[in-house]
N, C-alpha and C positions, 0 to 999 in steps of 0.2 A: 504494500500500500504506500502510495507516494504522499507522505506527510510533510516532506521537506523539499518543496519545489525548487529551491535554490540550487539543488544538486542535479536536477534533470539536464541531461546533455553534457554535463561536465566530464572532463577526462581525468580519471582518478587512477593513480598508481599506488598499489598496495606493496610497500617495500618490506618484504619479509612476511610470507604467508605463515610460516611456522607450523608447529604441530599442536599448539593450544587452540582453544576455541576463539580466542580474540581475533586472530587474522581471518579466520573463516567468517566470524560475525561481521567484520568490517566489509568483506566482499559481499555478503548477503545484503547488508544494509544499503550499500551504494547501488547494487543491482536493482533492489526494490525501488530506489528513488529515481531510477532511469539514467544513471550515470554510465559512461563507457569505462569499463574497468580493465586495467592491465595488472597482472601479478608478476612480480620479480622476486626471486629467492636464490640465494647461493646454493641451496640444496638442490639435488637432482629430482627428476620426476619419481625415480625409484624411492628416494629417501622420504618424499612427501606423499607417498602412495595413499596412506590412510586419509589424509586431508583432501587430496584430489578426488578420491572416490566419493566423498561426501558432496563435493562441488558438482560432480557429474550427476548425482542423484537429483540435484535441485534444478539442473538445466541452466539456460541463459548463455549469452555469448560473452566469452572472456578471452583475453589475450594473455598468453603465458610466455615469460622469458625466465627459464629455470636453469640452474647450474651455473649461474653467473649473472652479471648485470650489464645493461646497455646504457651508455651515457645519455643518449638521446631521450630515454624514458624520463629522465630527470629534468629535461628542458621542454619536452613536448606535452607533458601532462599538466593540468591545472592545479591539482591537489596531490600532495605526496603524503601517504599514510605510513608513518614510521612504526615498525614493530618495536616493542619495548626493549628487546634484547640488543637493538642497534644503538651503538654509542653516539653521543651528540657530535663527536669529531669525525664521524664517518665521511670519507671524501665525496661520496655520492650526495650526501646531504648538503655538503658545501656547494656542489654544482647547482643543486636545486635552489639554495639560498641566493647564490649569485645571479640566478636566472629570475629571481623575484617570485618564486613559487610559494604557495601556501603549504606549510608543513604542519601536519597534525598527528597526534597519536589518539588511540581510541579514547583515552581518559579525558584529554583536553576537549575533544569533540563532544563527548557525552556531557561534560560540565556546561558547555556552551549551549547545548540544545535541550537539556532536561528541564521540564517545566516545574519541578517539585524541589522540596528541600532534600539536601544530600548530607548524610552522615558519613564521615571518612575516618577510618582507623588504620594507624600505621605504627611501625616500630620494628626493631630488628628481630625480636622474638615475642611470641605470645599474641601476635596480631590476629591469627586465624581463630584461635580459641576465643579471644575477646570479641572479635567481630561476630562470630556465631552466637555467643551468649547474648550480645547486644541485640542482634536480630531477633532471637527467640523471645527476649523480654519485651521488645517493642511490639512484636507480633501478638503476644498475649493481650496487649492493650488495644492495638489498632487493627488486628486481623490481617487479611490478605492485601491490604493497601501497602504493607511493608514489603520491600523487595530487597533481596540479597544478591550481590554481584561483585565483580572486581577480581583481585588477585587470588581469590579463593577458588578459582577454577571455573568461573562463570562469566561469560562475556557481558559487560555492562551495556554495550550498544544494542544487543538483542532485545533488551528490555525497553529501549527508548520509545518505539512506536506505541507501546501499551500505556505509557505513563501519562498521568494528568497532574494537575496542581495538588490533588488530594493524596498523592502517593508520598511515601517516604522511602528513600533509597539508602541502604546500608552497604558501604563499599570497604573491602579490605584493599589497602593501597600499598604498593611497593615503591621503593625509592626510584625505580625506573619510571613508573607512572607519575610520580611526583615531579620528576624532571620535566615532563611535558606541562604540568600545571605551573611550574616555576616560569617556564618560557611564556605561558599564556597569562600569567599574573592572576591565577585563580586559586581559591582555597575552598574546602567544604564549608557548609553553613555551620555544621557541628563537627568538631574534630577531636580525636583522642590519640595521644602518643604513649605507647607502652614503655619504651626504653630505646636507647641507642648504643649499640656496641659496634666494634669493627666488623665490617662485612662488605662484600661486593667491591673490595678495593681493586679488583681486576677490571672493574667497569668505571667506577668514579675516578676522577683525577687524583683525589686524596681524601683523607678523612674529613677535612673541612668541607669539601664539596658534598660528601655523603650527609653530613650534619645539616648543611644548608638545604639540601633536597628535602630532608625530613621536616625541617622548619616550615616548609611551604604549606604544611597542614594548617597553619594559622597566619602566615605572613600577609595574606591578602584578605583576611577577614575584616569585618567592620562591626559597628555597633549593632547589637541584636544577634550576632553570632556567638557561638560558645566554643571554648577550648578546654579540654580536660587533659591534665598533665600528671604523670606519675612522679611525685616529689622524691621518691626513693632512688630514682636514677639520676646521678649527678648531671649528666648532659641535658636531660629533659628539665630538671630543676632549674638549671641555669637559663632556660628559655622563658621562665615565668614573666620577667619584666618586659621582654620583647613582645610577648603575647598580650600583655595588658595595654601596651602602647597602641595596639590596633583598634582598641575600643570594644573588643569582644569581651564577653564575660569569661573569666578564667576560673576553672574549678580544679582543685587538687585532690589527689588521693594518695594515701601512704599507709604502710604497715610499720613504720618506724618512728614517725613523729606526728605532731598535730597537723591536721589537714581538714579540708571540707568533708572528705570521706576517709575515715581512719579505721584501720583494722587492728584490734588488740586480741591476739590469739584468734579465736574463731568468731568474735563479735565485731560487727560493723557499726560504726557510729556515723551519723549524719549531723554535721554542725554540732558535734559534741554530745548529741543525744543518741541513745542506743536505738538502732534501726532494725537489725535482724542478726541472726546467727547463721554461720556457714556449715553448721553441723550436719545438715541434710545433704550436702554435696556428695555426689557419687565419685567424681574424679578427685584425686587428692594431690598433694605435693604443694610446696610453698609457692611455686610459680603459678599454679592453677588457682590458688586462693587469691593471688595478686591480680590475675586476669579477671577473675570474678568481681573483685573490688572495682576495677576500672569499668567493667560493664555495668555494674550497679550505679556508679557515679553518673554514667551517661544516661542510663535508662531513667533515673530519677529526674533528669532535666525535662523529660517528657511526662512526668507524673505517673510513671508505671508504679503500681501499688506493691506493697511488701508481699502480700499473698501471691501476686503474679510473679514476682521475682523468685520467691521460694519455690514455686511450682516448677519453674525452669531449672533451677539449681538441683532439684530432686530428680529431674528427668534426664538431664544432660549427661551423656556417657563419654563425651570427648569428640574430637574431630578426627576423621580418617587421616592416618599418616602422621599423627601427633601423639607419640607414646601410646599408640593404639594396640590393645591386646588383640592379636589376630586369632590365636588358637593356643590351647594347651594340649600337647600330645605326649603321651608316655611320661607325664609328670614334668614336662619341659614347657615353660611359658614362653611364647614367641611374640615379640612386640615389633610394630612398624613405626619408626620415627623418621620417615623419609624426608620430612621437611626440616630436620635438624642439620642445617648447612652452615650454621654459625657456631663459633667457639662456645658461646654462652648456652646455646641449645644443647650441645654435647655435654657440657658441665651440668646443666639442669637435669638431664637424663641420668647422669651418674649420681648426682646428689639425691635424686628420687629413689633410684633402684639399688645403688651401691650398698647402703646399710642393710637392706633387706636381702641382698644376694652377694655378700662378700666373697670374692674369688669364685663366683658361680656364674659370671656374665660372659657370654661369648658375643662379641660385637662384630658386626659386618660394617665396614666403613670404607671410605675412600671415594675417589672420583677426580675431578679436575680442580686445580688449586684456585682459591679466591684471594690469595695473598695473606693467609692466616698463619700464625705462629703456633704450631701444635705442641711446642714445649710447655705451653700453659696447661694443657690437658693431660700430658704424659704422667705426672705424678698421681693423678686420680686413676688413670688406667692401671698403673702399677699397683695401686691399692685394691681395686675392685675387679679387674678383668681376670678371667680364666684363660681367655685366648682372644686374639685379634685377627680377624679375617679381612684381608684387603682386596678390594676390586682394583682393576687397572686404573692408572691415572697419575697425574703429577702431584695431586694432593696426597695420594696413597704413598708415593715415594717419600714425601716429607714426613708422613706419619711413621713410616718404617725407620727413617733416620733417627727420629727422636726416641724410638724404642730400641735402638741398637744395643744398649747396655742393660735392657730390662730382662727380668726373668720370665715375663709374660710371653708365651709362644706367639709368634707372628707368622701367619700363613699368607703368602703373597704369590703373584698378583693374579686375580681371577678375571679373565676377559669374558667369561660366560657366567651369567648371573646364577643360573641353576647350579653350577659347580660350586659357587661360593656358598649358597644356601645349604646344599647337601654336605659340604665340608663342615660348616658350623653345626649342623645337626649331628654329624658323626662325632663331634667333640663333646657334645652335651650328654648329660645323664639326668635322671629324675632329680628334681630339686633345683636344676639350673635354669637360666633364662637366656634366650637369644634375642638380640635387638639389632635391627637395621638402624644405624645412627651415622649417616654418611660423612658429615663434616666437609663436604665438597660438592661441586656442581655435578649434574648428571649427564651433561651433554655428550660426553665421549661414548656412552653406552646406551643412553635412553633418550626419549623425546624430551622429557622434562622430569621434575621430581615426582609429579603425580603418576606418570607412566612407570617410574621406578617403583613407587609404592604399590601400584596395581599389580605389577609383575611379581613383586615380593609376596603379596597376599595370595596370588594364584599358586606360586611355588610352594608356599607354606601349607596351603590347603590341600596340595597334592601329595604331601609327605605321607 
């Protein structure tokens, strides 16, 4: 349905189709609006087979330039849609900029066109759990008018044609997506920052750039907007004054000090008055309690009631691929933590499971390097791991190096995922646990981290 006539007849280049739904969603959107769409991707037709098959099912006339790029595509098309994985300093983007072309990403386009209020949640870790809890809490109050999308694996642009001013969109947002908003000078109406740790330094210029991207969550807010900040994280805490200067309402949450929403043990206080207890939460772990605290702080800005919040907390079993219990087989618990690609995520998993399974954890890790220093996590591995099973990749090689003098057996390097899972299973016995906790990107062996997680679940269920 053509709801955005400004794109009819426009020549649109989708730069990076990728294997997530975002690229596919952008193609579908512009085809529906009557645009002439060209797709260019460095991957070959064979590598993009699964996505291309979905495009064939939908029909429509498309132009494909795969396995490389043609310079004229970036000068002959009106609008260039940049995949989030493509760095801002890409030479083809430079060509498009010099030619005066409009460059958008899915998220910047969505923000410009969405007719309703947008809630954005970001951070280095905890954002998927916080986003899901927030969505479920808001949904308890507002029903189906609340929409979930973004970096959580669901294309935001697909939701656009259905939206009215009465909807409320909850988005998980990555630093890549925030880079697009920074360029467009846009921020969510309501934002939440969980924390900021070193991550994606293979993509961002440096840590300062990564922090600046995250700060986009509130940089362009104004009076009437709301920012929710985790005071326990030093980098986020340091942003409070900058957030207040926008004119937006600033709300803080903390498990360590006085804040608008404070947690003392399992009790949550709102403006120093007892609000509720977290005793009924199914998922546990200090980081999950902190995620819940952030979601509560946000939900209360929309007057979600205490009974509605408690109902969500008592039903929520976690997010797929985030310390997810896949199966227990022969007394061995097997967990999928495929989204643990940052140092702090790996440490969080060890701090949660280590005391419960000392020297009984077989970890499957590795992939491609993101510029992280694994010497930070090596002491914890030495304390808690029974064995470390490494996939192929540059991150894996760094992990092996920091474990050179360790007594923990390191099994390396597995280029076939099934072999790695079967090796881990062969090392385990009743009372042990196996966890996929990568600490690296997935792109050398998988389409993305969600693909890695799905494959892991399938292999585990086949044991």
